[in-house]
Every structure is written in structure tokens, then in C-alpha cells.
N, C-alpha and C positions, 0 to 999 in steps of 0.2 A: 521697792525691788533694785538691789544693786547694777549697776549695768553690764558685769561681765556676765551678770545672769541671764539678762535678756537676751545678749549675744552668743551666750552657748543654746538659748530655747530657739533661738532663730535660724542659726547654723545646723541644730538637730532637726529642726520644720524644715529647714530647705534639704538637707540629705533624704527626709522621710520623704520632701516630695520626688526630688531625682530618684529615689528607689522605688517610687509608685510609678512615677511616669516611665521608667524603666521596666516595670514588671508590666504595663499596660502595653506599650511598645513591644516586647518578645512575645506577648500572648498574642498580640495581632497579626507579629510575624508570622507565629506558628499556622495561625488559623489564614493568612494567605499564603503561604505555603503550601497547605493541603488545598488548597482552591487552585493553585496551579498545578499540582502534583493529578489532580482530577480532571482537570482540563489539558497533561497531556497523555492521561489514562485515554480521554478521549479522542485525541487524536489520534493514538494506535489504532483504535476502534473504527476511526474511519478509513485510517489506510489499510486495515485487515478488509475492511468492506470492501474497497475499492480493489483492492488484489481480486479477492474471492466474486466479484462480479467481472473482470476482467476476464480471469480467468476460465471463468465458467462462458461467458457470453461471446467474448470477442476469439474465445479459441473454439468455442461451438461454430461459430461465421467464418474463421479461416478453415477448417476442416470441412464445413461445405463445399464453400466454394473450391477448394483445393480437388473434393470427390468431384462437383461438376465439370473442371475442368479436365480431371483424368477421364471422365466418362467420355467426353468431348472428343478429346484427343484420341481414345481407345477406339471410339466408332471410325474416325478416320483412316488410322492404322489400319483397324481389320478390313475396310474398304481397300484400303491401299493394297493389303497383302492377299487379297482375293484371287483367284486364279484370272488369269489372263483374258484382257477383252477379248480379243481377238478367236478367242474360244467358244464365248458365250453366243446363242442364239437371240434372236432379237427380243424373245420375252425377257429373257435374265438383264441384257443388256439394256432395258427399259427399266426393270427392277433395280438394276445396279444404280444405274442413272438417278431413281427417286431415292434412294437412300441416299446419294452423294448429295440428292438437294437438302435432305432431310439434315443432313450432318452442316454440310454448308448452311442453311439457315440459323441451325443453333449456335453454330461458329458467327455468322452473322449478328445475333441477337447479342451473345456476349461483346462482340468486338464494338457492336453500337452503344450498349453500357459501359464498356470497360473497352477504350479504344487499344489496349494491350493485354492479352493475359497476363494476370496480376497474382497469382497464389504468391508466388517468392516475393514481390512487394507486400503482400500483405503478412509473409512469415516476418520478411526483418520491420514491418511496422507493429506488430504481434510482439516481437522480442525487444523493441524499444520502447513500448507499452509499458513492459514487465520490466525492464529495466528501469524506466522512470520511476514505476509502481514502488519496488524492491527502494529505491533511492529515497523514493517518501517517506517511505515504512518505518527504514534507518534513523531516517531524522526526525522522526516523530518518537522513536526510542530511546533515541540519543537525548533528546530533550527531556523526557519522563526522568533517564537517569540521570541527569544533571540536577534536574529540581526534586529529585530525593536524594541525590549525594549534597546538596546546598541544606537541606531540611535535615539530614542523617546527622552531618556535622553538629547543627545547632542543638538537637536533642541531645546529643552527648558531651559537649563541650562547655566549661563551667564561664560563668555563670548562668548561662542559658538554660543549661540542665534543671535547675531549681525548678525553673518555671515551668519547664516542659513536664518534669514530676509533679509538681503539684496540680496541672492542668491534665496529667494524664495524655499528654501525647507523645506517641511511641514511634521508634524506630518503623521508617517503610521498604518495602521489599523492595529490590531494584528487578527490573526486567530481566529475565533470562530466557534465552531460551532453550526448549526442551532441546537433549540430542538429536532423537529423530527428524527437529525441524531444522537441525543445522547442516543437515545434509542436503546436497542439489536437488532441487526439484526436475524431477524423469518426466517431460510432458511427450505424450505420445498421440503420435495421429492415426 
């Protein structure tokens, strides 16, 4: 066998080996990219679950505390606005004193548990939590869309599109919010 034929066979063999290695690495890239896309889908699910839990549990808690605070203050205002003390007889004054004691003890319990009335603080904390949750959700969506973009670019660009077509790797859908969900959320108390 002539030397030039051996050299051609070696070159063809090396080219075939390079193509085989490229095909395997490209196929592995697509598999890895799919795993990254699935992982980022899961991150969106985690962020959505966190947002749901926050909006249901924390919102209910803040609403409950605000209601308790409102009721306590309403009792105090009602007692303050009742008719003048000098116009009351002793029985009415005694009843009035009992009502004031009850209101004061309710306020004292709240003050012992919470050094200051905290509805405003709780609302601010809820706003911060919602903002943080929305930031996390946006980050998860951006990561997902970035992974999908990178994957889709490989699926459609030559020469990796050859492997994508052979292995039936198809473009993935980007995360797109529904029109109704693009609107601002209305939180009612």
C-alpha cells in the first residue's frame, strides 16, 4: 500500500473521528440544555408557589391583625365618644369603667405582644415580601428564557441543526405572561 494512500486513510479517519466527537458532544449539549430548561421551569414553579403562599398566608395574617387593631381602636373611640361622664349615674359610671378596663386590657395585651400597633409595619413588610417575591419570579423567568434562547439558537443554527433534526430536538417555547397576568395585582383588605 502506497504511503499517500495511508496518509489519505489516516486523514479521512481523523476527520470521521472529529465529526463523530462533534456529533456526540452536540447531542450531549442538547441533552444538557434540556436539563437546564427543566431546572429553570422548576425554579419558576418554586417562585410561583412562594408567591401563592405569601399572598394567601401573609395577606390573611396582615388582614387579621389589621382587623383586630381596628376593632380595639373602635372600642376605645366608641367609649370616648359616649355621653359625658358627669351626666352618668354611679351604675353607668361603673359600667363605663368596666368597659374602659376591658378595652385597656385588650390594648395592654396587644402592647405586651407588640410594643407598638403594627398594622402599618405589617403592611410595609408585606409590600417588601411581595416585591422580593416578584423579583425572584422575574429572575427565574429570565433564566428560563435565557436557557431556552441558547438552546433554540443551537437547534436552528448550522451545523448543530443537523444533530437536532436527527435526534428530534425541537425548539422550546419561551415563557410569556398571559395578557391578564401582565396587569397589576389588586390587593384588597
